[in-house]
All heavy atoms as an XYZ file, in Angstrom:
803
protein
N      55.950      7.408    -90.421
C      56.784      6.272    -90.092
C      56.250      5.520    -88.873
O      56.275      4.297    -88.839
C      58.218      6.718    -89.832
C      58.910      7.195    -91.106
O      58.346      7.031    -92.203
O      60.018      7.728    -90.993
N      55.746      6.259    -87.903
C      55.228      5.631    -86.695
C      54.018      4.761    -87.011
O      53.871      3.661    -86.459
C      54.840      6.706    -85.658
O      55.993      7.506    -85.399
C      54.361      6.082    -84.370
N      53.157      5.218    -87.907
C      51.975      4.439    -88.275
C      52.380      3.143    -88.969
O      51.803      2.088    -88.706
C      51.059      5.264    -89.175
N      53.379      3.202    -89.843
C      53.845      1.987    -90.506
C      54.438      1.012    -89.493
O      54.210     -0.194    -89.575
C      54.873      2.315    -91.590
C      54.259      2.965    -92.803
C      55.301      3.248    -93.861
C      54.675      3.986    -95.031
N      55.638      4.311    -96.073
N      55.174      1.533    -88.526
C      55.731      0.673    -87.485
C      54.609      0.004    -86.690
O      54.696     -1.178    -86.354
C      56.638      1.465    -86.557
C      57.926      1.914    -87.216
C      58.749      2.837    -86.330
O      58.522      2.878    -85.107
O      59.636      3.517    -86.874
N      53.549      0.749    -86.404
C      52.416      0.202    -85.676
C      51.714     -0.886    -86.494
O      51.409     -1.962    -85.974
C      51.429      1.312    -85.314
C      50.185      0.887    -84.547
C      50.562      0.305    -83.194
C      49.260      2.066    -84.358
N      51.489     -0.628    -87.778
C      50.843     -1.618    -88.650
C      51.691     -2.886    -88.711
O      51.183     -3.999    -88.516
C      50.602     -1.048    -90.067
C      50.206     -2.145    -91.044
C      49.552      0.046    -90.028
N      52.973     -2.759    -88.970
C      53.843     -3.926    -89.065
C      53.909     -4.675    -87.735
O      53.941     -5.904    -87.705
C      55.247     -3.522    -89.524
C      55.397     -3.527    -91.027
C      54.788     -2.565    -91.814
C      56.153     -4.496    -91.669
C      54.923     -2.558    -93.185
C      56.306     -4.508    -93.043
C      55.684     -3.534    -93.794
O      55.821     -3.547    -95.168
N      53.924     -3.950    -86.631
C      53.939     -4.589    -85.320
C      52.677     -5.393    -85.073
O      52.724     -6.508    -84.543
N      51.539     -4.833    -85.475
C      50.277     -5.548    -85.285
C      50.166     -6.761    -86.186
O      49.500     -7.729    -85.847
C      49.101     -4.604    -85.524
C      48.942     -3.610    -84.402
C      47.775     -2.710    -84.593
N      47.597     -1.870    -83.417
C      46.619     -1.010    -83.283
N      45.724     -0.873    -84.232
N      46.524     -0.287    -82.191
N      50.817     -6.739    -87.331
C      50.785     -7.895    -88.225
C      51.518     -9.097    -87.623
O      51.301    -10.231    -88.048
C      51.394     -7.539    -89.583
C      50.573     -6.595    -90.446
C      51.353     -6.205    -91.696
C      49.236     -7.197    -90.816
N      52.364     -8.871    -86.656
C      53.100     -9.976    -86.027
C      52.303    -10.656    -84.917
O      52.714    -11.696    -84.425
C      54.436     -9.493    -85.436
O      54.173     -8.569    -84.377
C      55.311     -8.836    -86.490
N      51.167    -10.089    -84.519
C      50.347    -10.680    -83.460
C      49.590    -11.866    -84.054
O      48.782    -11.707    -84.967
C      49.380     -9.642    -82.858
C      50.185     -8.488    -82.247
C      48.480    -10.292    -81.814
C      49.332     -7.327    -81.785
N      49.857    -13.055    -83.518
C      49.342    -14.285    -84.118
C      47.956    -14.698    -83.641
O      47.287    -15.468    -84.319
C      50.329    -15.425    -83.858
N      47.527    -14.221    -82.483
C      46.251    -14.678    -81.924
C      45.319    -13.498    -81.665
O      45.775    -12.425    -81.262
C      46.492    -15.450    -80.628
C      47.404    -16.625    -80.817
N      47.028    -17.771    -81.479
C      48.699    -16.815    -80.453
C      48.045    -18.623    -81.505
N      49.074    -18.059    -80.893
N      44.003    -13.696    -81.884
C      43.039    -12.616    -81.641
C      43.160    -12.055    -80.226
O      43.342    -12.795    -79.274
C      41.681    -13.285    -81.854
C      41.971    -14.399    -82.803
C      43.340    -14.891    -82.415
N      43.109    -10.747    -80.140
C      43.229    -10.025    -78.890
C      43.548     -8.581    -79.203
O      43.428     -8.146    -80.360
N      43.987     -7.821    -78.212
C      44.312     -6.406    -78.452
C      45.374     -6.233    -79.541
O      46.422     -6.875    -79.504
C      44.841     -5.935    -77.095
C      44.250     -6.884    -76.111
C      44.151     -8.198    -76.821
N      45.060     -5.407    -80.535
C      46.005     -5.110    -81.606
C      46.016     -6.107    -82.750
O      46.647     -5.865    -83.772
N      45.340     -7.225    -82.604
C      45.321     -8.261    -83.644
C      44.616     -7.725    -84.892
O      43.617     -7.027    -84.805
C      44.584     -9.489    -83.113
C      44.441    -10.617    -84.103
C      45.503    -11.467    -84.360
C      43.240    -10.842    -84.753
C      45.370    -12.521    -85.247
C      43.101    -11.892    -85.645
C      44.164    -12.730    -85.894
O      44.030    -13.768    -86.769
N      45.135     -8.045    -86.077
C      44.538     -7.590    -87.338
C      43.601     -8.657    -87.885
O      44.014     -9.793    -88.119
C      45.617     -7.296    -88.372
S      46.664     -5.911    -87.956
N      42.352     -8.274    -88.098
C      41.362     -9.161    -88.702
C      41.216     -8.754    -90.167
O      41.134     -7.569    -90.466
C      40.015     -9.018    -87.990
C      40.076     -9.327    -86.540
N      39.805    -10.568    -86.035
C      40.399     -8.551    -85.471
C      39.942    -10.557    -84.717
N      40.305     -9.334    -84.355
N      41.159     -9.723    -91.051
C      41.027     -9.430    -92.475
C      39.761    -10.071    -93.012
O      39.515    -11.254    -92.791
C      42.244     -9.940    -93.252
C      43.509     -9.252    -92.859
C      44.377     -9.822    -91.946
C      43.822     -8.007    -93.382
C      45.540     -9.182    -91.571
C      44.976     -7.354    -93.016
C      45.836     -7.944    -92.107
N      38.976     -9.290    -93.738
C      37.736     -9.803    -94.322
C      38.029    -10.551    -95.610
O      39.125    -10.468    -96.167
C      36.760     -8.661    -94.561
O      37.312     -7.760    -95.491
N      37.039    -11.239    -96.115
C      37.189    -12.090    -97.298
C      37.793    -11.370    -98.511
O      38.654    -11.931    -99.153
C      35.831    -12.719    -97.677
O      35.357    -13.417    -96.528
C      35.974    -13.680    -98.827
N      37.399    -10.134    -98.844
C      38.006     -9.509   -100.029
C      39.516     -9.312    -99.911
O      40.196     -9.147   -100.902
C      37.312     -8.158   -100.133
C      36.075     -8.279    -99.332
C      36.353     -9.301    -98.280
N      40.050     -9.338    -98.696
C      41.481     -9.109    -98.512
C      42.270    -10.407    -98.376
O      43.430    -10.379    -98.008
C      41.728     -8.248    -97.279
C      41.120     -6.890    -97.384
N      41.375     -6.033    -98.414
C      40.253     -6.250    -96.589
C      40.690     -4.914    -98.253
N      39.995     -5.025    -97.150
N      41.650    -11.538    -98.662
C      42.338    -12.806    -98.492
C      43.097    -13.257    -99.729
O      43.365    -14.430    -99.893
C      41.342    -13.906    -98.079
C      40.899    -13.744    -96.652
O      41.564    -13.085    -95.868
N      39.796    -14.353    -96.300
N      43.453    -12.343   -100.591
C      44.225    -12.741   -101.758
C      45.694    -12.363   -101.581
O      46.046    -11.484   -100.812
C      43.644    -12.142   -103.045
C      43.746    -10.629   -103.089
O      43.810    -10.006   -102.023
O      43.757    -10.078   -104.204
N      46.530    -13.054   -102.294
C      47.973    -12.894   -102.165
C      48.427    -11.478   -102.534
O      49.324    -10.927   -101.891
C      48.657    -13.924   -103.054
C      50.120    -14.086   -102.794
C      50.714    -15.224   -103.603
O      50.152    -15.643   -104.616
N      51.836    -15.718   -103.154
N      47.812    -10.879   -103.523
C      48.192     -9.536   -103.970
C      48.063     -8.527   -102.834
O      48.939     -7.691   -102.634
C      47.323     -9.101   -105.163
O      47.473    -10.044   -106.209
C      47.729     -7.727   -105.663
N      46.960     -8.588   -102.089
C      46.739     -7.656   -100.982
C      47.869     -7.757    -99.959
O      48.424     -6.749    -99.528
C      45.389     -7.935   -100.316
C      45.135     -7.048    -99.123
C      44.671     -5.755    -99.285
C      45.400     -7.497    -97.825
C      44.458     -4.927    -98.190
C      45.187     -6.676    -96.729
C      44.715     -5.404    -96.921
O      44.514     -4.583    -95.846
N      48.226     -8.971    -99.576
C      49.250     -9.142    -98.547
C      50.649     -8.785    -99.053
O      51.475     -8.301    -98.286
C      49.186    -10.552    -97.962
C      47.937    -10.775    -97.158
C      46.923    -11.574    -97.630
C      47.756    -10.137    -95.944
C      45.761    -11.764    -96.900
C      46.603    -10.307    -95.200
C      45.608    -11.127    -95.684
N      50.911     -8.993   -100.337
C      52.186     -8.529   -100.906
C      52.273     -7.007   -100.829
O      53.322     -6.451   -100.527
C      52.354     -8.981   -102.361
C      52.871    -10.387   -102.500
C      52.370    -11.208   -103.489
C      53.843    -10.895   -101.653
C      52.836    -12.501   -103.636
C      54.315    -12.182   -101.783
C      53.812    -12.992   -102.779
N      51.150     -6.323   -101.104
C      51.136     -4.863   -101.012
C      51.262     -4.406    -99.565
O      51.931     -3.415    -99.279
C      49.851     -4.307   -101.613
C      49.772     -4.401   -103.104
C      48.523     -3.738   -103.645
O      47.853     -2.968   -102.959
N      48.201     -4.020   -104.893
N      50.614     -5.113    -98.656
C      50.645     -4.743    -97.245
C      52.055     -4.861    -96.666
O      52.451     -4.081    -95.806
C      49.677     -5.633    -96.458
C      49.378     -5.256    -95.023
C      48.777     -3.851    -94.936
C      48.424     -6.265    -94.410
N      52.826     -5.803    -97.174
C      54.185     -6.035    -96.660
C      55.252     -5.617    -97.665
O      56.362     -6.146    -97.660
C      54.342     -7.509    -96.311
N      54.950     -4.632    -98.500
C      55.859     -4.243    -99.579
C      57.104     -3.504    -99.108
O      58.160     -3.611    -99.713
C      55.119     -3.384   -100.602
N      56.991     -2.742    -98.039
C      58.105     -1.886    -97.624
C      58.935     -2.539    -96.520
O      58.450     -3.380    -95.773
C      57.572     -0.530    -97.159
C      56.865      0.216    -98.268
C      56.436      1.607    -97.866
O      56.981      2.159    -96.896
O      55.531      2.141    -98.528
N      60.176     -2.111    -96.428
C      61.102     -2.622    -95.419
C      61.723     -1.440    -94.670
O      62.033     -0.415    -95.273
C      62.247     -3.415    -96.054
C      61.797     -4.594    -96.885
C      61.361     -5.745    -95.975
N      60.922     -6.880    -96.750
C      59.664     -7.174    -97.024
N      58.702     -6.381    -96.624
N      59.352     -8.245    -97.715
N      61.904     -1.614    -93.377
C      62.570     -0.588    -92.577
C      64.070     -0.799    -92.727
O      64.594     -1.874    -92.457
C      62.151     -0.700    -91.109
C      62.606      0.420    -90.191
C      62.072      1.772    -90.659
C      62.145      0.151    -88.771
N      64.739      0.208    -93.205
C      66.190      0.138    -93.433
C      66.898      1.161    -92.555
O      66.286      2.112    -92.072
C      66.514      0.447    -94.903
C      65.970     -0.552    -95.892
C      67.027     -1.579    -96.178
N      66.544     -2.667    -96.997
C      66.860     -2.853    -98.262
N      67.628     -1.999    -98.890
N      66.399     -3.900    -98.908
N      68.200      0.963    -92.401
C      69.025      1.888    -91.624
C      70.155      2.397    -92.504
O      70.814      1.620    -93.198
C      69.607      1.182    -90.382
O      68.539      0.645    -89.615
C      70.404      2.159    -89.527
N      70.341      3.698    -92.469
C      71.431      4.364    -93.188
C      72.183      5.185    -92.148
O      71.591      5.677    -91.189
C      70.841      5.268    -94.263
C      71.867      6.042    -95.054
C      71.228      6.947    -96.074
N      70.272      6.208    -96.887
C      69.275      6.747    -97.566
N      69.078      8.049    -97.516
N      68.456      6.020    -98.279
N      73.460      5.337    -92.324
C      74.252      6.130    -91.378
C      74.634      7.452    -92.026
O      75.137      7.499    -93.135
C      75.485      5.348    -90.932
C      75.098      4.183    -90.061
C      74.819      2.941    -90.613
C      74.967      4.345    -88.690
C      74.431      1.879    -89.817
C      74.577      3.287    -87.883
C      74.320      2.064    -88.455
O      73.925      1.016    -87.667
N      74.328      8.529    -91.316
C      74.622      9.872    -91.793
C      75.374     10.596    -90.679
O      74.841     10.771    -89.583
C      73.321     10.597    -92.147
C      73.525     11.971    -92.685
N      74.079     12.196    -93.919
C      73.272     13.188    -92.149
C      74.146     13.505    -94.119
N      73.664     14.126    -93.069
N      76.601     11.015    -90.966
C      77.467     11.655    -89.970
C      77.589     10.807    -88.699
O      77.567     11.317    -87.583
C      76.955     13.053    -89.609
C      77.051     14.008    -90.776
O      77.910     13.861    -91.655
N      76.167     14.983    -90.815
N      77.681      9.493    -88.891
C      77.867      8.581    -87.766
C      76.600      8.247    -86.994
O      76.651      7.497    -86.029
N      75.455      8.799    -87.397
C      74.191      8.528    -86.703
C      73.302      7.635    -87.560
O      73.213      7.815    -88.768
C      73.459      9.834    -86.399
C      74.217     10.705    -85.395
C      73.507     11.982    -85.091
N      72.145     11.706    -84.631
C      71.180     12.603    -84.606
N      71.412     13.836    -85.022
N      69.980     12.301    -84.168
N      72.639      6.707    -86.906
C      71.719      5.812    -87.608
C      70.445      6.575    -87.961
O      69.851      7.247    -87.119
C      71.395      4.614    -86.735
N      70.043      6.466    -89.208
C      68.804      7.077    -89.687
C      67.950      5.955    -90.262
O      68.377      5.254    -91.185
C      69.084      8.143    -90.768
C      67.785      8.717    -91.301
C      69.988      9.228    -90.229
N      66.757      5.764    -89.711
C      65.860      4.713    -90.185
C      64.907      5.294    -91.224
O      64.452      6.418    -91.090
C      65.066      4.127    -89.022
C      65.940      3.583    -87.941
N      66.660      2.418    -88.081
C      66.228      4.045    -86.708
C      67.333      2.181    -86.978
N      67.095      3.169    -86.129
N      64.612      4.500    -92.251
C      63.697      4.947    -93.293
C      62.992      3.735    -93.897
O      63.494      2.611    -93.828
C      64.424      5.748    -94.377
C      65.423      4.937    -95.165
C      65.081      4.424    -96.411
C      66.697      4.694    -94.667
C      65.998      3.674    -97.133
C      67.616      3.943    -95.379
C      67.270      3.436    -96.623
N      61.814      3.992    -94.456
C      61.049      2.934    -95.122
C      61.445      2.895    -96.582
O      61.449      3.906    -97.263
C      59.550      3.183    -94.973
C      59.115      2.920    -93.577
C      58.990      3.826    -92.579
C      58.808      1.657    -93.006
N      58.607      3.208    -91.411
C      58.484      1.869    -91.650
C      58.755      0.350    -93.494
C      58.132      0.822    -90.797
C      58.396     -0.677    -92.646
C      58.094     -0.438    -91.321
N      61.775      1.708    -97.064
C      62.237      1.512    -98.431
C      61.290      0.552    -99.144
O      60.872     -0.469    -98.592
C      63.644      0.930    -98.411
C      64.171      0.537    -99.749
C      64.661      1.369   -100.717
C      64.255     -0.787   -100.261
N      65.049      0.637   -101.807
C      64.817     -0.698   -101.545
C      63.918     -2.037    -99.762
C      65.034     -1.813   -102.345
C      64.136     -3.153   -100.558
C      64.691     -3.025   -101.843
N      60.940      0.899   -100.389
C      60.078      0.051   -101.212
C      60.807     -0.270   -102.507
O      61.218      0.636   -103.234
C      58.765      0.767   -101.529
C      57.809     -0.058   -102.375
C      56.566      0.723   -102.727
C      56.781      1.755   -103.780
N      56.943      1.261   -105.121
N      60.976     -1.563   -102.804
C      61.592     -1.913   -104.090
C      60.756     -1.346   -105.240
O      59.530     -1.238   -105.138
C      61.553     -3.445   -104.107
C      61.427     -3.848   -102.680
C      60.662     -2.744   -102.008
N      61.405     -1.008   -106.328
C      60.721     -0.381   -107.463
C      59.627     -1.251   -108.059
O      58.645     -0.751   -108.571
C      61.735     -0.023   -108.554
C      62.619      1.135   -108.182
C      63.560      1.517   -109.300
O      63.237      1.256   -110.470
O      64.617      2.076   -108.993
N      59.782     -2.558   -107.986
C      58.817     -3.441   -108.626
C      57.664     -3.843   -107.703
O      56.849     -4.673   -108.068
C      59.508     -4.704   -109.143
C      60.141     -5.501   -108.018
O      60.378     -4.982   -106.929
N      60.434     -6.748   -108.276
N      57.576     -3.256   -106.512
C      56.526     -3.619   -105.561
C      55.480     -2.512   -105.469
O      55.791     -1.326   -105.530
C      57.119     -3.830   -104.161
C      58.144     -4.930   -104.029
C      57.596     -6.329   -104.127
N      56.638     -6.689   -103.130
C      56.921     -7.300   -101.986
N      58.159     -7.575   -101.672
N      55.956     -7.622   -101.154
N      54.222     -2.911   -105.308
C      53.132     -1.959   -105.083
C      52.825     -1.945   -103.595
O      52.928     -2.960   -102.925
C      51.901     -2.376   -105.887
C      52.163     -2.322   -107.387
C      50.963     -2.749   -108.161
N      49.838     -1.864   -107.850
C      48.641     -1.994   -108.384
N      48.401     -2.969   -109.231
N      47.670     -1.171   -108.062
N      52.427     -0.794   -103.056
C      52.182     -0.685   -101.622
C      50.862      0.011   -101.279
O      50.713      0.567   -100.193
C      53.348      0.045   -100.950
C      53.457      1.483   -101.378
O      52.926      1.877   -102.410
N      54.133      2.284   -100.592
N      49.891     -0.038   -102.173
C      48.628      0.656   -101.929
C      47.911      0.144   -100.684
O      47.306      0.919    -99.946
C      47.693      0.538   -103.147
C      48.137      1.351   -104.340
C      49.051      0.567   -105.268
O      49.534     -0.518   -104.882
O      49.292      1.048   -106.385
N      47.958     -1.152   -100.438
C      47.274     -1.714    -99.262
C      47.879     -1.158    -97.974
O      47.153     -0.809    -97.039
C      47.347     -3.234    -99.274
N      49.189     -1.047    -97.922
C      49.850     -0.480    -96.748
C      49.484      0.991    -96.599
O      49.146      1.440    -95.492
C      51.364     -0.640    -96.846
C      52.192     -0.013    -95.717
C      51.811     -0.609    -94.362
C      53.671     -0.190    -95.990
N      49.518      1.740    -97.688
C      49.164      3.160    -97.630
C      47.729      3.350    -97.130
O      47.471      4.209    -96.286
C      49.322      3.821    -99.000
C      50.770      4.055    -99.387
O      51.645      3.976    -98.491
O      51.032      4.311   -100.567
N      46.801      2.551    -97.636
C      45.400      2.668    -97.201
C      45.252      2.369    -95.719
O      44.513      3.053    -95.005
C      44.508      1.732    -98.014
S      44.259      2.289    -99.705
N      45.954      1.372    -95.234
C      45.868      1.021    -93.813
C      46.465      2.139    -92.950
O      45.933      2.469    -91.893
C      46.576     -0.296    -93.561
C      46.150     -0.963    -92.288
C      46.312     -2.473    -92.424
N      45.847     -3.129    -91.238
C      44.734     -3.835    -91.174
N      43.967     -3.950    -92.225
N      44.379     -4.426    -90.057
N      47.558      2.723    -93.402
C      48.183      3.837    -92.676
C      47.248      5.046    -92.669
O      47.069      5.688    -91.623
C      49.559      4.189    -93.292
C      50.071      5.527    -92.798
C      50.565      3.090    -92.977
N      46.625      5.367    -93.802
C      45.697      6.502    -93.861
C      44.486      6.267    -92.970
O      44.000      7.189    -92.302
C      45.239      6.772    -95.291
C      46.342      7.189    -96.230
C      46.286      6.869    -97.580
C      47.458      7.890    -95.770
C      47.303      7.246    -98.450
C      48.470      8.261    -96.636
C      48.380      7.943    -97.971
O      49.380      8.313    -98.823
N      43.972      5.041    -92.952
C      42.829      4.713    -92.096
C      43.202      4.869    -90.625
O      42.418      5.385    -89.820
C      42.341      3.300    -92.376
N      44.393      4.444    -90.261
C      44.859      4.594    -88.882
C      45.000      6.073    -88.524
O      44.599      6.498    -87.439
C      46.193      3.870    -88.694
C      46.809      3.921    -87.316
C      45.894      3.279    -86.280
C      48.153      3.215    -87.329
N      45.528      6.862    -89.452
C      45.667      8.302    -89.211
C      44.297      8.960    -89.042
O      44.113      9.820    -88.179
C      46.430      8.955    -90.360
N      43.319      8.545    -89.842
C      41.964      9.097    -89.723
C      41.352      8.737    -88.374
O      40.729      9.576    -87.717
C      41.081      8.580    -90.856
N      41.543      7.504    -87.940
C      41.030      7.082    -86.640
C      41.683      7.880    -85.516
O      41.002      8.379    -84.620
C      41.273      5.589    -86.430
C      40.883      5.035    -85.068
C      39.377      5.129    -84.875
C      41.347      3.598    -84.944
N      42.983      8.032    -85.575
C      43.694      8.811    -84.545
C      43.219     10.260    -84.551
O      43.099     10.882    -83.506
C      45.214      8.748    -84.763
C      45.802      7.382    -84.576
C      45.746      6.949    -83.148
C      46.452      5.622    -82.978
N      46.425      5.137    -81.616
N      42.935     10.803    -85.738
C      42.434     12.164    -85.831
C      41.070     12.317    -85.173
O      40.796     13.316    -84.511
N      40.216     11.320    -85.345
C      38.896     11.362    -84.714
C      38.995     11.310    -83.203
O      38.203     11.923    -82.490
C      38.034     10.186    -85.198
C      37.443     10.305    -86.585
C      36.773      8.996    -86.987
C      36.435     11.439    -86.640
N      39.964     10.555    -82.705
C      40.096     10.374    -81.260
C      40.980     11.429    -80.597
O      41.090     11.462    -79.380
C      40.663      8.985    -80.965
C      39.801      7.813    -81.430
C      40.517      6.497    -81.184
C      38.457      7.824    -80.745
N      41.603     12.279    -81.385
C      42.550     13.266    -80.849
C      41.874     14.248    -79.906
O      40.779     14.738    -80.157
C      43.213     14.032    -81.992
N      42.523     14.536    -78.833
C      42.052     15.561    -77.912
C      40.833     15.183    -77.103
O      40.256     16.028    -76.436
N      40.431     13.940    -77.146
C      39.297     13.509    -76.343
C      37.974     14.098    -76.775
O      37.014     14.117    -76.021
N      37.918     14.605    -77.986
C      36.673     15.222    -78.456
C      35.570     14.193    -78.634
O      34.409     14.493    -78.574
C      36.921     15.945    -79.770
C      37.744     17.210    -79.592
C      37.790     17.973    -80.885
N      38.470     17.202    -81.911
C      39.721     17.390    -82.282
N      40.445     18.304    -81.699
N      40.259     16.655    -83.228
N      35.944     12.963    -78.861
C      34.937     11.925    -79.095
C      35.422     10.643    -78.439
O      36.571     10.271    -78.559
C      34.758     11.727    -80.591
C      33.666     10.747    -80.905
C      33.393     10.692    -82.373
N      32.863     11.980    -82.806
C      32.691     12.321    -84.055
N      33.013     11.496    -85.003
N      32.216     13.504    -84.373
N      34.532      9.956    -77.774
C      34.921      8.728    -77.100
C      34.865      7.523    -78.028
O      35.429      6.492    -77.734
C      34.031      8.484    -75.884
O      32.684      8.370    -76.301
N      34.190      7.643    -79.148
C      34.073      6.539    -80.091
C      34.695      6.942    -81.420
O      34.585      8.090    -81.828
C      32.592      6.193    -80.299
O      32.463      5.278    -81.367
N      35.340      5.978    -82.125
C      35.902      6.310    -83.431
C      34.842      6.445    -84.516
O      35.130      6.831    -85.626
C      36.818      5.137    -83.723
C      36.258      4.005    -82.951
C      35.659      4.630    -81.712
N      33.580      6.130    -84.202
C      32.518      6.172    -85.188
C      31.708      7.451    -85.063
O      31.487      7.939    -83.966
C      31.613      4.952    -85.024
C      32.391      3.669    -85.079
C      32.656      2.946    -83.928
C      32.907      3.204    -86.285
C      33.403      1.783    -83.969
C      33.654      2.046    -86.336
C      33.897      1.339    -85.181
O      34.632      0.204    -85.226
N      31.228      7.990    -86.191
C      30.411      9.205    -86.116
C      29.100      8.910    -85.398
O      28.649      7.767    -85.375
C      30.176      9.568    -87.584
C      30.440      8.329    -88.345
C      31.408      7.511    -87.553
N      28.481      9.919    -84.800
C      27.225      9.682    -84.106
C      26.133      9.247    -85.087
O      26.133      9.639    -86.253
C      26.884     11.037    -83.479
C      27.704     12.029    -84.228
C      28.903     11.303    -84.758
N      25.221      8.434    -84.599
C      24.117      7.968    -85.443
C      23.190      9.134    -85.736
O      22.992     10.013    -84.886
C      23.364      6.851    -84.728
N      22.603      9.186    -86.936
C      21.677     10.273    -87.243
C      20.444     10.189    -86.355
O      20.027      9.107    -85.950
C      21.329     10.056    -88.716
C      21.672      8.638    -88.999
C      22.762      8.262    -88.041
N      19.863     11.343    -86.054
C      18.651     11.372    -85.231
C      17.511     10.731    -86.000
O      17.373     10.915    -87.214
C      18.312     12.810    -84.872
N      16.690      9.982    -85.310
C      15.534      9.324    -85.949
C      14.460     10.356    -86.241
O      14.078     11.126    -85.376
C      14.992      8.221    -85.038
C      13.796      7.531    -85.618
N      13.922      6.682    -86.690
C      12.496      7.599    -85.306
C      12.702      6.223    -86.993
N      11.841      6.774    -86.174
N      14.015     10.377    -87.485
C      12.946     11.285    -87.872
C      11.819     10.471    -88.468
O      12.047      9.453    -89.117
C      13.439     12.289    -88.898
C      14.498     13.225    -88.361
C      14.851     14.288    -89.341
N      15.364     13.692    -90.574
C      15.632     14.370    -91.664
N      15.426     15.659    -91.701
N      16.097     13.781    -92.732
N      10.603     10.939    -88.256
C       9.466     10.255    -88.854
C       9.409     10.562    -90.348
O       9.899     11.595    -90.793
C       8.162     10.671    -88.166
O       7.983     12.047    -88.315
N       8.843      9.691    -91.082
C       8.728      9.848    -92.527
C       7.784     10.991    -92.861
O       6.672     11.038    -92.350
C       8.228      8.534    -93.139
S       8.086      8.609    -94.929
N       8.199     11.964    -93.708
C       7.342     13.104    -94.013
C       6.160     12.724    -94.912
O       5.223     13.476    -95.047
C       8.274     14.083    -94.712
C       9.338     13.230    -95.302
C       9.498     12.068    -94.361
N       6.229     11.559    -95.551
C       5.132     11.147    -96.427
C       4.298     10.097    -95.708
O       4.808      9.137    -95.193
C       5.683     10.562    -97.743
C       6.545     11.597    -98.441
C       4.568     10.077    -98.630
C       7.248     11.091    -99.647
N       2.988     10.266    -95.742
C       2.092      9.271    -95.190
C       1.865      9.484    -93.782
O       1.474      9.101    -92.872
């Protein structure tokens, strides 16, 4: 739920800067953005307490949102515990060509 809140929050940032979402050309179609914004945060009351949950209408697809959430989780996993300062894997060591 926290990752979805973060994604939706970043989608509201209108100008490039920290947290701004950049989209490449393959993602500039209407279907992608409908999937990205498919779910809604709803509130239900249980024993007098507000319980928030993500709700998706039955006729909506949400694969784009799921992929973005999984990618964010993978990035957070790479950065967890300070084991790595960069979210990218280290570059392979340069080796000379064994042929020639």
